[in-house]
C-alpha positions as CSV (number, residue, x, y, z in Angstrom):
1,M,-32.8,-22.1,-0.5
2,S,-33.6,-19.1,1.7
3,A,-30.3,-19.3,3.5
4,A,-28.4,-19.2,0.2
5,L,-30.4,-16.3,-1.0
6,H,-29.4,-14.3,2.1
7,E,-25.8,-15.5,2.1
8,E,-25.0,-14.1,-1.5
9,P,-25.6,-10.4,-0.8
10,F,-23.5,-10.6,2.4
11,D,-20.7,-12.3,0.5
12,A,-20.8,-9.5,-2.0
13,L,-20.8,-6.8,0.7
14,R,-17.9,-8.7,2.4
15,T,-16.0,-8.7,-0.9
16,L,-16.6,-5.0,-1.3
17,L,-15.4,-4.1,2.2
18,R,-12.4,-6.3,1.8
19,S,-11.5,-4.3,-1.3
20,F,-11.5,-1.2,0.9
21,G,-9.5,-2.8,3.5
22,Q,-6.8,-3.9,1.0
23,I,-6.2,-0.2,0.4
24,V,-4.3,-0.2,3.7
25,L,-3.1,-3.7,3.1
26,Q,-5.6,-5.5,5.3
27,R,-7.7,-8.4,4.2
28,N,-10.4,-7.5,6.6
29,A,-14.1,-6.4,6.1
30,A,-14.2,-4.6,9.5
31,T,-11.1,-2.6,8.3
32,G,-12.9,-1.8,5.0
33,A,-16.0,-0.6,6.9
34,C,-13.8,1.8,8.9
35,V,-12.2,3.0,5.7
36,L,-15.8,3.6,4.2
37,A,-16.8,5.5,7.3
38,A,-13.6,7.6,7.0
39,W,-14.6,8.6,3.4
40,L,-18.2,9.5,4.7
41,V,-17.0,11.8,7.4
42,S,-14.5,13.3,5.1
43,D,-16.4,13.8,1.8
44,A,-19.4,11.6,0.7
45,R,-18.2,12.1,-2.9
46,L,-15.1,10.0,-2.0
47,A,-17.3,7.1,-0.8
48,C,-19.4,7.2,-4.0
49,A,-16.3,7.2,-6.2
50,A,-14.6,4.3,-4.2
51,L,-17.8,2.3,-4.4
52,T,-18.1,2.9,-8.1
53,G,-14.4,2.0,-8.8
54,A,-14.5,-1.1,-6.7
55,I,-17.7,-2.5,-8.2
56,A,-16.5,-1.8,-11.7
57,A,-13.1,-3.5,-11.0
58,N,-14.7,-6.6,-9.4
59,V,-17.0,-7.0,-12.4
60,G,-14.1,-6.6,-14.7
61,A,-12.2,-9.3,-12.8
62,V,-15.2,-11.7,-13.1
63,L,-15.4,-11.0,-16.9
64,R,-11.7,-11.6,-17.3
65,G,-12.0,-15.0,-15.4
66,Y,-9.7,-14.1,-12.6
67,D,-9.5,-16.3,-9.5
68,P,-12.7,-15.8,-7.5
69,A,-10.9,-16.4,-4.3
70,D,-8.6,-13.3,-5.0
71,T,-11.7,-11.3,-5.9
72,R,-13.4,-12.3,-2.6
73,D,-10.1,-11.2,-0.7
74,G,-10.5,-7.7,-2.3
75,L,-7.4,-8.1,-4.3
76,H,-9.1,-7.1,-7.6
77,G,-11.3,-4.4,-6.2
78,F,-9.0,-2.2,-4.3
79,N,-7.0,-0.8,-7.3
80,G,-10.5,0.0,-8.8
81,A,-11.5,1.9,-5.7
82,L,-8.2,3.9,-5.8
83,A,-8.7,4.5,-9.5
84,G,-12.2,5.9,-8.7
85,L,-10.9,8.0,-5.9
86,A,-8.2,9.4,-8.1
87,A,-10.8,10.4,-10.7
88,S,-13.0,12.2,-8.1
89,I,-9.9,14.0,-6.7
90,F,-8.4,15.3,-10.0
91,I,-11.8,15.9,-12.0
92,A,-14.1,18.6,-10.7
93,D,-17.2,17.6,-12.8
94,D,-19.0,14.9,-11.0
95,A,-20.5,13.2,-14.2
96,T,-17.0,13.2,-15.9
97,A,-15.3,11.9,-12.8
98,M,-17.8,9.0,-12.5
99,A,-17.4,8.0,-16.1
100,V,-13.6,8.2,-15.9
101,A,-13.7,6.1,-12.5
102,I,-15.7,3.3,-14.2
103,L,-13.4,3.2,-17.2
104,A,-10.2,3.5,-15.1
105,A,-11.3,0.9,-12.6
106,T,-12.1,-1.6,-15.3
107,A,-8.8,-0.9,-17.1
108,A,-6.9,-1.4,-13.8
109,A,-8.7,-4.7,-13.2
110,W,-7.9,-5.9,-16.7
111,L,-4.3,-4.8,-16.4
112,L,-3.9,-6.6,-13.1
113,G,-3.5,-10.1,-14.3
114,P,-0.5,-9.8,-16.7
115,W,1.1,-7.0,-14.6
116,A,0.8,-9.1,-11.4
117,R,2.4,-12.1,-13.2
118,L,5.3,-10.0,-14.4
119,L,6.0,-8.7,-11.0
120,R,5.5,-12.0,-9.3
121,S,8.3,-13.5,-11.5
122,R,10.5,-11.0,-9.8
123,G,9.3,-11.6,-6.3
124,L,7.3,-8.4,-6.0
125,G,3.8,-7.5,-5.1
126,F,1.6,-5.2,-7.3
127,Y,0.2,-2.9,-4.4
128,S,-1.3,0.1,-6.0
129,S,0.7,0.1,-9.2
130,P,-2.1,-0.8,-11.6
131,C,-4.1,2.3,-10.3
132,L,-1.0,4.4,-10.8
133,L,-0.3,3.2,-14.4
134,V,-4.0,3.8,-15.4
135,T,-4.3,7.1,-13.8
136,W,-1.0,8.4,-15.2
137,A,-2.5,7.4,-18.6
138,W,-5.5,10.0,-18.5
139,L,-4.1,12.4,-15.9
140,P,-2.0,14.6,-18.3
141,L,-5.4,15.6,-19.9
142,V,-6.7,17.3,-16.9
143,Y,-3.8,17.8,-14.5
144,L,-2.4,21.3,-13.7
145,A,0.6,21.4,-11.4
146,P,-0.3,23.4,-8.2
147,A,1.5,26.5,-7.4
148,H,4.2,26.3,-4.8
149,V,3.2,27.4,-1.4
150,A,5.8,29.1,0.6
151,A,6.6,27.6,4.0
152,S,6.0,30.2,6.6
153,D,5.2,29.9,10.4
154,A,4.8,26.2,9.9
155,V,5.5,25.4,13.5
156,S,3.4,28.2,15.0
157,W,0.0,26.9,13.9
158,L,0.5,23.4,12.8
159,D,-1.1,20.9,15.0
160,P,1.3,17.8,14.9
161,M,-1.2,15.3,16.0
162,R,-3.9,16.6,13.5
163,G,-1.4,16.5,10.7
164,L,-0.2,13.0,11.6
165,L,-3.7,11.6,11.7
166,A,-4.5,13.3,8.4
167,G,-1.5,11.6,7.0
168,V,-3.0,8.2,7.9
169,A,-6.3,9.3,6.4
170,Q,-4.6,10.2,3.1
171,T,-3.7,6.6,2.6
172,S,-7.2,6.4,1.3
173,F,-7.5,10.0,-0.1
174,A,-9.5,11.1,3.0
175,G,-8.3,14.4,4.4
176,N,-9.0,15.0,8.1
177,A,-8.0,13.8,11.5
178,L,-11.3,12.0,12.3
179,A,-11.0,10.0,9.1
180,G,-7.4,9.1,10.2
181,V,-8.7,7.9,13.6
182,L,-11.2,5.7,11.9
183,I,-8.7,4.2,9.4
184,L,-6.1,3.6,12.2
185,G,-8.8,1.9,14.2
186,G,-9.7,-0.2,11.3
187,I,-6.1,-1.3,10.8
188,A,-5.9,-2.1,14.5
189,L,-9.1,-4.3,14.3
190,S,-7.0,-6.4,11.8
191,S,-3.6,-6.1,13.4
192,M,-2.4,-3.8,16.3
193,R,1.1,-4.3,15.1
194,S,0.2,-3.0,11.6
195,A,-1.5,0.0,13.2
196,L,1.6,0.9,15.1
197,F,3.7,0.5,12.0
198,A,1.3,2.8,10.0
199,L,1.3,5.4,12.7
200,A,5.1,5.4,13.1
201,G,5.6,5.5,9.3
202,A,3.3,8.5,9.0
203,A,5.1,10.2,11.9
204,L,8.6,9.6,10.5
205,A,7.7,10.7,7.0
206,T,5.9,13.9,8.2
207,S,8.9,14.7,10.5
208,A,11.4,14.2,7.8
209,H,9.5,16.4,5.3
210,W,9.2,19.1,8.0
211,L,13.0,19.0,8.6
212,I,13.5,19.3,4.9
213,G,11.4,22.4,4.9
214,A,8.1,21.3,3.3
215,D,5.3,23.7,3.3
216,S,3.0,23.8,6.4
217,A,-0.3,23.5,4.3
218,S,0.8,20.1,2.9
219,L,2.0,18.9,6.3
220,G,-1.3,19.9,8.0
221,A,-3.3,18.2,5.3
222,G,-1.4,14.9,5.7
223,L,-0.1,14.9,2.0
224,L,3.4,14.2,3.2
225,G,2.7,11.3,5.7
226,F,0.6,8.8,3.8
227,N,3.5,7.3,1.7
228,G,5.4,6.6,4.8
229,A,2.4,5.0,6.5
230,L,1.9,2.6,3.6
231,T,5.6,1.8,3.2
232,A,5.9,0.9,6.8
233,L,2.7,-1.2,6.6
234,A,4.0,-3.0,3.5
235,L,7.4,-3.7,5.1
236,A,6.2,-4.6,8.7
237,D,6.9,-8.3,8.0
238,C,10.4,-7.5,7.3
239,G,11.2,-5.9,10.6
240,V,11.7,-2.4,12.0
241,L,15.0,-1.6,10.1
242,A,13.6,-2.4,6.8
243,A,10.5,-0.3,7.5
244,L,12.6,2.6,8.6
245,A,14.8,2.3,5.4
246,G,11.6,2.1,3.3
247,V,10.2,5.1,4.8
248,G,13.4,7.0,4.1
249,V,13.3,6.1,0.5
250,S,9.7,7.0,0.1
251,V,10.5,10.5,1.6
252,A,13.3,11.1,-0.9
253,M,11.2,10.0,-3.8
254,Q,8.3,12.3,-2.7
255,Q,10.6,15.2,-2.3
256,A,11.8,14.6,-5.9
257,A,8.3,14.5,-7.1
258,I,7.5,17.8,-5.3
259,V,10.5,19.5,-6.9
260,S,9.5,18.2,-10.3
261,G,5.9,19.2,-9.9
262,L,4.6,15.7,-10.8
263,P,1.6,14.1,-9.1
264,A,3.4,11.1,-7.4
265,M,0.3,9.9,-5.5
266,T,1.3,6.4,-3.9
267,A,4.4,5.9,-6.3
268,P,6.9,6.7,-3.6
269,F,5.4,3.9,-1.4
270,V,5.3,1.4,-4.2
271,V,8.8,2.0,-5.4
272,A,10.3,2.2,-1.9
273,T,8.7,-1.1,-1.0
274,W,9.9,-2.8,-4.2
275,T,13.4,-1.4,-3.7
276,L,13.7,-2.7,-0.1
277,R,12.4,-6.1,-1.0
278,L,14.8,-6.4,-4.0
279,L,17.7,-5.3,-1.7
280,M,16.8,-7.7,0.9
281,R,16.4,-10.6,-1.5
282,D,19.8,-9.9,-3.1
283,T,21.4,-9.6,0.4
284,R,19.9,-13.1,1.3
285,R,21.3,-14.6,-1.9
286,T,24.7,-13.2,-1.3
287,S,24.7,-14.3,2.2
288,N,23.6,-17.7,1.3
289,R,26.4,-18.0,-1.3
290,S,28.9,-16.8,1.2
291,R,28.0,-19.4,3.7
292,A,27.9,-22.3,1.2
293,P,31.7,-23.1,1.3
294,D,31.7,-23.0,5.2
295,S,28.8,-25.3,5.2
296,A,30.6,-27.7,2.9
297,I,33.6,-27.7,5.2
298,E,31.5,-28.3,8.2
299,R,29.7,-31.2,6.6
300,S,33.2,-32.6,5.5
301,A,34.5,-32.3,9.0
302,D,31.4,-33.9,10.6
303,L,31.7,-36.8,8.0
304,G,35.3,-37.2,9.0
305,R,34.4,-37.4,12.8
306,R,31.7,-40.0,12.1
307,E,34.2,-42.2,10.2
308,E,36.8,-42.0,13.0
309,T,34.0,-42.9,15.5
310,T,32.9,-45.8,13.3
311,R,36.5,-47.1,13.1
312,A,37.0,-46.8,16.8
313,V,34.0,-48.9,17.7
314,S,34.1,-51.5,14.9
315,P,35.0,-54.9,15.9
316,E,37.3,-55.2,13.1
317,G,39.3,-52.3,14.4
């Protein structure tokens, strides 16, 4: 009895931390602890918002009767945490932000079931799309497009390493290099390969935006590297070339969002990952169809060889 009483709180804590780890696509409580530490060193308000959103989403998942195993893996909590973070970023008043965080996180959890089934039927993952859909629903009520900042002397003062690490930090809405180190370390605790892909994705995206002529303030804050990091993470299982192509698509989409003045958030990462996975699936199907006739010919030839061998060794022959 005593052991069971002590086990339950730790299970709940592990579920919460895995929800944070899933933000950077890692089912690992240690990764989640590093992400939580990154929020704390960046802005304690972010940690409160993420905790509020994750708890609300997990409660919503339980009320909807979702698979408890998925909840324990953090798959229902991480979009809630992201929804809470978005509310804290875009809404200045703390009380209003917390209220919106709870409502948005619960809505993201309730949307997740049917939305995930729809995407699964097409062979796609949901990633942060539930958070995006819910946030875009309320964001027009409070969002004002930021004024364009002219790019000037970007190379003279920009610290590339600090901007790169800030790009990793922005995968979880944190905004400084120390937070980026903590998150990168958390990913490495789960998978060193994933950490390398995240770092490379952030570096490629940041470099591409700089070559295009993005403003130095956004580069230094990491606002142009996080979609590349997430895309590379999501496509790491598909290989280096797929990850590179995905990062390129995410850069193009983020540039389009910048020109239009729309708050893309993680949409470039989600759409770029979907695009590459659909292209790879279609390529495999085409390749399988093109190989089918050859395979049939090979099977026919092999059957003919076996028949000839049988006739040669048959006593009747």
